[in-house]
C-alpha positions in Angstrom: -44.6 -34.9 -18.4 -43.1 -31.6 -19.5 -41.8 -31.3 -23.0 -38.0 -30.8 -23.5 -37.3 -27.4 -25.2 -35.8 -27.4 -28.6 -32.6 -25.6 -27.5 -31.8 -28.3 -25.0 -32.3 -31.0 -27.6 -30.0 -29.1 -30.0 -27.4 -28.6 -27.3 -27.4 -32.4 -26.4 -27.1 -33.3 -30.1 -24.1 -30.9 -30.5 -22.4 -32.4 -27.4 -22.9 -35.9 -28.7 -21.5 -35.0 -32.1 -18.5 -33.4 -30.5 -17.9 -36.5 -28.4 -18.1 -38.7 -31.5 -15.6 -36.6 -33.4 -13.3 -36.7 -30.4 -13.6 -40.5 -30.2 -12.8 -40.8 -34.0 -9.7 -38.6 -33.7 -8.5 -40.6 -30.7 -9.2 -43.9 -32.5 -7.1 -42.7 -35.5 -4.3 -41.6 -33.2 -4.3 -44.9 -31.4 -4.3 -46.9 -34.6 -1.3 -45.0 -35.8 0.4 -45.6 -32.5 -0.1 -49.5 -32.7 -2.4 -50.0 -29.7 -4.2 -53.5 -29.8 -7.8 -53.6 -31.0 -9.3 -55.1 -27.9 -7.9 -52.2 -25.8 -9.3 -49.6 -28.2 -12.8 -51.2 -28.0 -12.7 -51.3 -24.2 -11.7 -47.6 -24.2 -14.4 -46.6 -26.6 -17.1 -48.4 -24.6 -16.0 -46.7 -21.4 -15.9 -43.2 -23.0 -19.3 -43.8 -24.7 -20.8 -44.7 -21.3 -19.3 -41.7 -19.6 -20.4 -39.3 -22.4 -24.0 -40.7 -22.4 -24.2 -40.3 -18.6 -22.9 -36.7 -18.8 -25.3 -35.7 -21.5 -28.3 -37.3 -19.7 -27.4 -35.6 -16.5 -27.0 -32.2 -18.2 -30.4 -32.6 -19.9 -32.1 -33.7 -16.7 -30.5 -30.8 -14.8 -31.7 -28.3 -17.4 -35.2 -29.8 -17.4 -35.4 -29.7 -13.6 -34.2 -26.1 -13.5 -36.7 -25.1 -16.3 -39.5 -26.9 -14.5 -38.5 -25.2 -11.2 -38.6 -21.8 -12.9 -41.9 -22.5 -14.5 -43.5 -23.7 -11.2 -42.1 -20.7 -9.3 -43.5 -18.3 -11.9 -46.9 -19.9 -11.6 -46.9 -20.1 -7.8 -46.1 -16.4 -7.2 -43.3 -14.2 -6.0 -41.7 -16.8 -3.7 -37.9 -16.4 -3.8 -36.0 -19.3 -5.5 -32.3 -19.9 -4.7 -31.1 -20.0 -8.3 -28.5 -18.1 -10.2 -28.5 -16.7 -13.7 -30.2 -18.9 -16.2 -31.9 -21.0 -13.4 -28.6 -22.7 -12.4 -28.3 -23.6 -8.7 -25.1 -23.1 -6.7 -23.8 -25.1 -3.8 -22.7 -23.3 -0.7 -19.2 -24.7 -0.7 -18.6 -23.4 -4.2 -19.3 -19.8 -3.1 -17.7 -19.7 0.4 -13.9 -20.0 0.5 -12.6 -22.9 2.5 -10.3 -20.7 4.6 -13.2 -18.7 6.0 -15.0 -21.7 7.6 -12.0 -23.3 9.1 -11.4 -23.1 12.9 -8.0 -21.4 13.1 -6.4 -21.8 16.5 -3.6 -19.5 17.8 -0.1 -20.9 17.8 1.4 -21.6 21.3 3.9 -19.0 22.4 7.1 -19.7 24.3 6.2 -17.6 27.3 5.5 -18.1 31.0 3.4 -16.2 33.4 5.0 -13.7 35.9 3.2 -15.4 38.7 4.2 -17.9 39.9 7.2 -18.7 37.7 9.2 -15.4 37.8 8.1 -14.1 41.3 9.0 -17.4 43.0 12.5 -17.4 41.5 13.1 -13.7 42.4 11.8 -14.3 46.0 14.0 -17.3 46.4 17.1 -15.2 45.2 16.2 -12.4 47.7 16.0 -14.9 50.6 19.3 -16.4 49.7 21.1 -13.0 49.5 19.5 -11.9 52.8 20.7 -15.1 54.5 24.2 -14.6 53.1 24.4 -11.0 54.3 23.1 -12.0 57.7 25.7 -14.8 58.2 28.5 -12.6 56.8 27.7 -9.7 59.1 27.9 -12.0 62.1 31.4 -13.1 61.5 32.9 -10.0 59.7 32.8 -6.5 61.3 32.2 -3.5 59.1 35.3 -1.4 58.4 34.2 1.8 60.2 36.5 4.7 60.5 36.9 7.1 63.4 34.4 9.8 64.1 34.5 12.8 61.8 36.5 15.8 62.9 35.8 19.2 61.3 39.3 20.3 62.2 41.0 17.3 60.5 39.5 16.6 57.1 41.0 13.4 55.5 43.1 13.9 52.4 42.0 12.7 49.9 38.3 12.9 50.7 36.5 10.4 48.6 32.9 9.5 48.1 31.7 5.9 48.6 32.7 3.6 45.7 29.3 3.7 44.1 29.6 7.5 43.8 33.2 7.6 42.7 32.3 7.7 39.1 30.4 11.0 39.5 33.2 12.4 41.6 35.6 11.5 38.8 33.4 13.3 36.3 33.5 16.4 38.5 37.2 16.6 38.0 36.7 16.7 34.2 33.5 18.8 33.6 31.4 21.5 35.0 29.1 20.3 37.9 26.0 20.9 35.8 27.4 18.7 33.0 28.9 16.0 35.3 26.1 15.8 37.8 23.0 16.3 35.6 23.6 16.2 31.8 25.8 13.1 31.4 23.9 10.9 34.0 20.5 12.1 32.5 21.6 11.2 29.0 22.7 7.7 30.2 19.5 7.0 32.0 17.4 8.3 29.1 19.3 6.0 26.7 18.7 3.0 28.9 14.9 3.9 29.0 14.8 4.0 25.2 16.8 0.8 24.7 13.8 -1.6 25.0 11.8 0.4 22.5 14.6 0.5 20.0 15.7 -3.1 20.3 12.4 -5.2 20.2 14.1 -8.5 19.6 12.6 -11.2 21.9 15.4 -13.7 21.4 17.3 -15.0 24.4 20.4 -15.8 22.4 23.3 -13.3 22.9 24.3 -13.5 19.2 20.8 -12.1 18.3 20.9 -9.2 20.8 24.0 -7.3 19.7 22.4 -3.9 20.2 21.3 -4.5 23.8 24.6 -6.1 24.8 26.5 -3.2 23.2 24.5 -0.6 25.1 24.9 -2.4 28.4 28.6 -3.1 27.9 29.3 0.6 27.1 27.3 1.7 30.1 29.0 -0.8 32.5 32.5 -0.1 31.2 32.0 3.7 31.4 31.1 3.7 35.1 33.5 0.8 35.9 36.5 2.7 34.5 35.6 5.9 36.3 35.1 4.1 39.6 38.5 2.3 39.2 40.3 5.5 38.4 38.7 7.3 41.4 39.5 4.4 43.7 43.1 3.6 42.9 44.5 6.4 40.8 43.6 9.4 42.9 45.8 10.5 45.8 46.1 13.5 48.2 44.2 16.5 46.8 42.4 14.1 44.5 45.4 14.3 42.1 46.2 11.6 39.6 48.8 9.1 41.0 50.0 5.6 40.2 49.1 3.2 42.9 52.4 1.2 42.5 54.4 4.3 43.2 52.5 6.5 45.7 50.4 3.7 47.3 46.6 3.1 47.5 44.5 5.9 48.9 41.2 4.1 49.2 39.3 2.5 52.1 36.0 0.7 52.1 
């Protein structure tokens, strides 16, 4: 059996003396607090047993580590998984718990384009096509008479979806009304998804997107209404309740 080094015996004696001093201090404190004697004895015996076990385990651990170091030095240059002073380390005390956990991605509130979105859009397209087909069977298109180069209608208006541009031509230069202003509007609509990256479906959370769309819609709606009902012969500004309505589909 290997001999226990002197420094380990000294360390165990110091630990035992410190434990006895602690017990004496606790006993004095308990006596001053009025704790019954049988409870103090029970507490002393339990603490004595735990301190003896801890000292014995510490001595046995140090002896084992010393014997392991001695055997490794005699055996040769074989590597030994020990830390400074011959103390071994468990793997879980070195590796953090978060790095060995299986972290799964959180479910996202999204659906695939196919088949969820495409089926809905295809169904809407079929419904609109069927409505237009039935409507065109019972309602004739309001076609005008053939064009006559000698009799130009006054006022000459573009279709309703181009009346906004025609109204702009009465206010600005053709380059500004036909290229610059529509180009700025289209470019602003292209940049809108990159500026407003909010993914919420609630209107109160999408103030920027709703404001941009409202301004764009009202801008063209007002121009189209003015060109349809407030422009008379010569494309002059008139009031429809005084001069009549100069607009046909």
